[in-house]
PAMIMI-363283 format. One record per residue (C-alpha): residue in three letters; x, y, z. Coordinates in steps of 0.1 Angstrom, whole numbers. Example, Ala and Ser with C-alpha at 12.3 -4.5 7.8 and 13.67 -1.06 7.14 Angstrom:
resn, c1, c2, c3
ALA, 123, -45, 78 $
SER, 137, -11, 71 $
% end
This chain:
resn, c1, c2, c3
MET, 2297, -709, -1112 $
GLU, 2283, -729, -1083 $
HIS, 2285, -700, -1056 $
GLY, 2295, -665, -1059 $
GLY, 2329, -647, -1052 $
ASP, 2347, -673, -1078 $
VAL, 2368, -641, -1089 $
TYR, 2400, -670, -1101 $
THR, 2384, -686, -1123 $
GLU, 2379, -655, -1147 $
GLY, 2398, -632, -1131 $
ILE, 2432, -638, -1111 $
LEU, 2439, -670, -1132 $
LYS, 2432, -645, -1163 $
GLY, 2454, -621, -1148 $
ARG, 2420, -599, -1147 $
GLU, 2411, -578, -1119 $
LEU, 2370, -581, -1112 $
LEU, 2348, -556, -1092 $
ASP, 2332, -586, -1074 $
PHE, 2294, -583, -1065 $
SER, 2283, -618, -1068 $
SER, 2300, -623, -1033 $
ASN, 2276, -606, -1006 $
ILE, 2313, -596, -984 $
ASN, 2308, -560, -963 $
PRO, 2327, -536, -979 $
LEU, 2338, -523, -952 $
GLY, 2371, -549, -953 $
VAL, 2388, -569, -923 $
PRO, 2383, -549, -890 $
SER, 2405, -525, -880 $
SER, 2400, -545, -843 $
PHE, 2417, -577, -856 $
LYS, 2446, -560, -885 $
LYS, 2461, -547, -849 $
ASN, 2461, -576, -830 $
VAL, 2474, -605, -854 $
ASP, 2505, -608, -843 $
GLU, 2488, -626, -816 $
ALA, 2480, -657, -835 $
LEU, 2514, -651, -847 $
LYS, 2529, -660, -812 $
ASN, 2504, -689, -807 $
VAL, 2513, -710, -846 $
GLU, 2535, -735, -822 $
ARG, 2513, -743, -801 $
TYR, 2478, -765, -804 $
PRO, 2446, -742, -799 $
ASP, 2428, -753, -767 $
VAL, 2412, -785, -776 $
GLU, 2379, -768, -762 $
TYR, 2385, -734, -771 $
ARG, 2373, -717, -741 $
LYS, 2377, -679, -747 $
VAL, 2364, -685, -778 $
LYS, 2331, -692, -765 $
TYR, 2331, -673, -739 $
ILE, 2339, -644, -762 $
ILE, 2307, -653, -780 $
ARG, 2285, -658, -754 $
LYS, 2291, -622, -747 $
TYR, 2283, -609, -782 $
LEU, 2258, -628, -786 $
ASP, 2241, -615, -750 $
PHE, 2249, -575, -766 $
SER, 2237, -586, -798 $
GLU, 2203, -593, -787 $
ASN, 2203, -559, -773 $
TYR, 2223, -540, -802 $
PHE, 2204, -555, -831 $
GLY, 2174, -562, -810 $
ASN, 2172, -520, -803 $
ASN, 2176, -527, -767 $
LYS, 2140, -544, -767 $
CYS, 2154, -572, -747 $
ASN, 2163, -574, -715 $
GLY, 2188, -603, -692 $
GLU, 2211, -624, -707 $
LEU, 2206, -654, -730 $
SER, 2223, -674, -699 $
LEU, 2247, -701, -728 $
ASP, 2268, -726, -712 $
ASP, 2296, -735, -735 $
SER, 2281, -769, -741 $
ASP, 2253, -746, -762 $
ILE, 2281, -740, -788 $
VAL, 2302, -755, -816 $
LEU, 2324, -742, -835 $
GLY, 2332, -748, -872 $
ASN, 2354, -743, -901 $
GLY, 2330, -717, -918 $
ALA, 2292, -720, -909 $
SER, 2293, -743, -942 $
GLU, 2312, -773, -918 $
ILE, 2281, -765, -893 $
ILE, 2259, -768, -917 $
ASP, 2269, -801, -931 $
LEU, 2275, -818, -894 $
VAL, 2242, -806, -885 $
ILE, 2221, -820, -916 $
SER, 2243, -849, -906 $
CYS, 2227, -861, -876 $
PHE, 2191, -865, -899 $
ASN, 2177, -887, -918 $
SER, 2154, -868, -932 $
VAL, 2148, -827, -946 $
CYS, 2130, -806, -953 $
ILE, 2144, -772, -973 $
VAL, 2128, -740, -980 $
VAL, 2136, -730, -1012 $
PRO, 2153, -709, -1035 $
SER, 2182, -714, -1007 $
PHE, 2216, -721, -1000 $
ILE, 2224, -750, -1024 $
GLU, 2253, -760, -1001 $
TYR, 2220, -773, -978 $
GLU, 2207, -799, -1006 $
LYS, 2249, -812, -1013 $
ASP, 2249, -821, -977 $
ALA, 2216, -837, -971 $
LEU, 2220, -858, -1004 $
LYS, 2257, -864, -994 $
TRP, 2246, -877, -960 $
GLY, 2221, -900, -980 $
CYS, 2191, -875, -962 $
SER, 2154, -882, -975 $
VAL, 2148, -847, -991 $
SER, 2115, -824, -993 $
TYR, 2114, -789, -1011 $
SER, 2085, -760, -993 $
SER, 2088, -734, -1014 $
LEU, 2092, -693, -1016 $
THR, 2061, -673, -1027 $
ASP, 2060, -658, -1059 $
ASN, 2068, -627, -1039 $
MET, 2099, -648, -1024 $
ASP, 2082, -648, -993 $
TYR, 2081, -679, -966 $
ASP, 2048, -699, -973 $
TYR, 2037, -708, -940 $
GLU, 2008, -728, -944 $
ASP, 2029, -752, -968 $
ILE, 2060, -753, -943 $
LYS, 2031, -766, -914 $
LEU, 2030, -793, -940 $
LYS, 2059, -803, -954 $
ILE, 2079, -805, -916 $
LYS, 2051, -832, -909 $
ASN, 2076, -859, -928 $
ALA, 2108, -848, -916 $
ASP, 2130, -849, -892 $
ALA, 2139, -809, -894 $
LEU, 2138, -775, -917 $
ILE, 2167, -756, -922 $
LEU, 2160, -722, -938 $
GLY, 2180, -685, -939 $
ASN, 2171, -657, -921 $
PRO, 2178, -633, -940 $
ASN, 2175, -661, -969 $
ASN, 2199, -664, -998 $
PRO, 2195, -651, -1027 $
ASN, 2162, -633, -1021 $
GLY, 2170, -615, -984 $
GLY, 2140, -619, -970 $
ILE, 2130, -632, -932 $
ILE, 2110, -650, -914 $
ASP, 2074, -638, -898 $
LYS, 2079, -647, -863 $
ASP, 2041, -644, -860 $
LYS, 2036, -666, -885 $
PHE, 2065, -694, -875 $
TYR, 2053, -696, -843 $
GLU, 2033, -723, -851 $
ILE, 2058, -741, -868 $
VAL, 2083, -737, -838 $
ASN, 2056, -749, -811 $
PHE, 2046, -781, -837 $
CYS, 2088, -793, -840 $
ASN, 2092, -782, -800 $
LYS, 2066, -812, -791 $
ASN, 2074, -835, -817 $
HIS, 2110, -840, -817 $
LYS, 2119, -818, -849 $
THR, 2146, -797, -853 $
ILE, 2144, -761, -868 $
ILE, 2176, -750, -884 $
ILE, 2179, -717, -894 $
ASP, 2211, -700, -909 $
GLU, 2216, -664, -898 $
ALA, 2252, -654, -911 $
PHE, 2236, -627, -927 $
VAL, 2211, -616, -900 $
GLU, 2237, -587, -885 $
PHE, 2229, -573, -924 $
THR, 2193, -568, -908 $
GLY, 2202, -540, -887 $
LYS, 2185, -533, -855 $
ILE, 2147, -547, -865 $
GLY, 2153, -576, -836 $
CYS, 2147, -609, -864 $
SER, 2173, -631, -846 $
PHE, 2162, -665, -830 $
LEU, 2185, -659, -799 $
ARG, 2158, -653, -774 $
GLU, 2130, -684, -792 $
MET, 2160, -707, -790 $
LYS, 2167, -702, -752 $
GLN, 2128, -716, -747 $
PHE, 2129, -742, -776 $
ARG, 2152, -768, -774 $
CYS, 2148, -773, -813 $
ILE, 2160, -742, -826 $
PHE, 2194, -744, -839 $
ILE, 2211, -711, -855 $
VAL, 2239, -712, -874 $
ARG, 2267, -677, -875 $
ALA, 2293, -667, -886 $
LEU, 2325, -641, -890 $
THR, 2324, -648, -933 $
LYS, 2293, -619, -942 $
PHE, 2293, -590, -919 $
PHE, 2330, -596, -904 $
ALA, 2342, -595, -941 $
LEU, 2366, -625, -932 $
PRO, 2359, -654, -959 $
GLY, 2392, -665, -951 $
ILE, 2394, -668, -922 $
ARG, 2365, -697, -923 $
PHE, 2350, -696, -889 $
GLY, 2311, -703, -882 $
TYR, 2294, -716, -854 $
GLY, 2257, -731, -840 $
VAL, 2245, -722, -807 $
CYS, 2212, -747, -794 $
LYS, 2201, -760, -761 $
ASP, 2197, -799, -774 $
VAL, 2224, -816, -753 $
LYS, 2220, -846, -774 $
LEU, 2221, -832, -809 $
MET, 2251, -805, -798 $
ASP, 2271, -844, -786 $
LYS, 2267, -859, -817 $
ILE, 2282, -828, -836 $
ARG, 2312, -828, -815 $
THR, 2314, -869, -823 $
LYS, 2320, -859, -858 $
GLN, 2340, -835, -853 $
ASN, 2380, -832, -857 $
PRO, 2394, -821, -831 $
TRP, 2413, -785, -832 $
ASN, 2395, -775, -862 $
ILE, 2398, -740, -853 $
ASN, 2432, -721, -860 $
CYS, 2449, -698, -841 $
PHE, 2441, -670, -869 $
ALA, 2407, -676, -867 $
GLU, 2407, -678, -828 $
THR, 2420, -645, -822 $
ALA, 2400, -629, -852 $
ALA, 2369, -637, -832 $
GLU, 2384, -624, -798 $
TYR, 2386, -591, -814 $
VAL, 2358, -585, -844 $
LEU, 2330, -594, -822 $
GLN, 2341, -572, -799 $
ASP, 2343, -543, -824 $
GLU, 2311, -521, -820 $
CYS, 2326, -491, -838 $
TYR, 2324, -516, -865 $
MET, 2289, -525, -862 $
ASP, 2280, -491, -866 $
ASN, 2298, -481, -893 $
SER, 2284, -514, -911 $
LEU, 2245, -502, -899 $
LYS, 2247, -467, -914 $
TRP, 2260, -480, -947 $
ILE, 2241, -510, -949 $
GLU, 2206, -486, -944 $
MET, 2221, -460, -969 $
GLU, 2233, -483, -994 $
ARG, 2205, -507, -998 $
LYS, 2177, -480, -997 $
PHE, 2202, -465, -1026 $
MET, 2207, -498, -1044 $
LEU, 2172, -506, -1042 $
GLU, 2158, -475, -1057 $
SER, 2184, -472, -1084 $
LEU, 2181, -506, -1100 $
LYS, 2144, -496, -1107 $
ALA, 2155, -478, -1133 $
ILE, 2176, -505, -1155 $
PRO, 2158, -514, -1184 $
VAL, 2173, -550, -1184 $
ILE, 2155, -559, -1149 $
GLU, 2121, -564, -1147 $
LYS, 2115, -572, -1115 $
ILE, 2132, -563, -1078 $
TYR, 2126, -583, -1045 $
ASP, 2124, -563, -1015 $
THR, 2157, -574, -991 $
TYR, 2167, -574, -955 $
SER, 2204, -582, -964 $
ASN, 2235, -571, -986 $
PHE, 2225, -584, -1015 $
VAL, 2194, -580, -1038 $
LEU, 2177, -608, -1062 $
CYS, 2166, -595, -1097 $
LYS, 2139, -606, -1120 $
LEU, 2155, -598, -1157 $
GLY, 2132, -591, -1187 $
ASP, 2140, -604, -1222 $
MET, 2178, -613, -1210 $
SER, 2192, -640, -1197 $
CYS, 2210, -642, -1161 $
GLU, 2245, -662, -1185 $
LYS, 2239, -632, -1211 $
LEU, 2242, -606, -1187 $
TYR, 2271, -621, -1170 $
ARG, 2290, -617, -1203 $
LYS, 2282, -586, -1209 $
CYS, 2291, -575, -1170 $
LEU, 2320, -594, -1175 $
ASN, 2332, -577, -1202 $
ALA, 2330, -542, -1183 $
GLY, 2349, -562, -1156 $
ILE, 2322, -568, -1132 $
LEU, 2311, -604, -1118 $
ILE, 2277, -605, -1112 $
ARG, 2259, -641, -1094 $
LYS, 2236, -664, -1117 $
CYS, 2210, -677, -1100 $
SER, 2200, -702, -1128 $
ASN, 2217, -736, -1100 $
PHE, 2189, -723, -1071 $
ARG, 2164, -746, -1072 $
LYS, 2129, -731, -1082 $
LEU, 2149, -705, -1100 $
ASP, 2155, -700, -1135 $
ASP, 2181, -684, -1160 $
ARG, 2163, -652, -1157 $
PHE, 2176, -648, -1117 $
ILE, 2207, -631, -1111 $
ARG, 2219, -616, -1071 $
LEU, 2238, -586, -1066 $
ALA, 2258, -577, -1031 $
ILE, 2254, -544, -1018 $
LYS, 2289, -524, -1020 $
ASP, 2296, -491, -1010 $
ARG, 2286, -462, -1028 $
SER, 2311, -454, -1056 $
ARG, 2318, -495, -1066 $
ASN, 2277, -495, -1068 $
GLN, 2275, -463, -1093 $
ARG, 2299, -482, -1112 $
LEU, 2273, -516, -1113 $
LEU, 2241, -492, -1122 $
SER, 2270, -476, -1148 $
VAL, 2274, -506, -1166 $
LEU, 2238, -516, -1156 $
GLY, 2221, -492, -1173 $
ASN, 2242, -492, -1206 $
ILE, 2232, -527, -1213 $
% end
């Protein structure tokens, strides 16, 4: 299993219904704001989308201005002053990541992290170096400073997948300043950033000041729309953005993704309910997992998933035991720097979380 969310191999194709804890999708499901307006997309099926996607980019600009205050707990004043040229749209965050990496000859990847970073870099013939997280799964800022000197770009998650850690802005500032002065790019994957709540950890405000920062976002995780395939990149580096656009095919965003973005990015009620859920269930899961005998260590998380280190049992053995109980978990042995004692568990709603805990507790 290369990624989470593969309910087909062991589930659908075998006629089994699985409870999927391998995929980190908001359990509140598809926002009603999209469901109620999906007919708008049907009306647009018979014509091409606007090749410039002007309305969608306008919605994104408004959302990012709103989110800086909403998720930053009103700490920020003023708008980000983004232009359409500062935004590039992709068929999911994965397309954005792939395209931006393709623009560089060498990249430094912080690991463990989303495995597509490395796959994309190798596909495009990039020279790859690595900066490892500490034993506690924190960023090693001194090591990053050292490694970035010999790379064109740095890529890391905020929060990071698979551990859910976030970037310490104070410790990271020196790296940002160095990259900005030396024409290096920092690719910050914020696909999970809304789950961090109102702590203001996004780098949108810093991106306005430092053209070296390239931020990746998506509707996939927080808005529970993995099937829509809608992601976007935001950056003030005009040359980089133009280079990415020249690599894209026209009309890469379909009308259903357009409609989804238009409505869910304005659905404040859904955001409110999602933050209430994650704050309550994240705390519940972190505390409850401490009582599970098979788990040796739980890593603190700011996202909607938890990285766990197992005791004597391998992740493959636990995976099979959970699968027999109708639950799918994420084995983490294919993450660089992790071995077969690591698993990742999504955070769901209370009833599903309790079912997982019950199964794990009886192993």
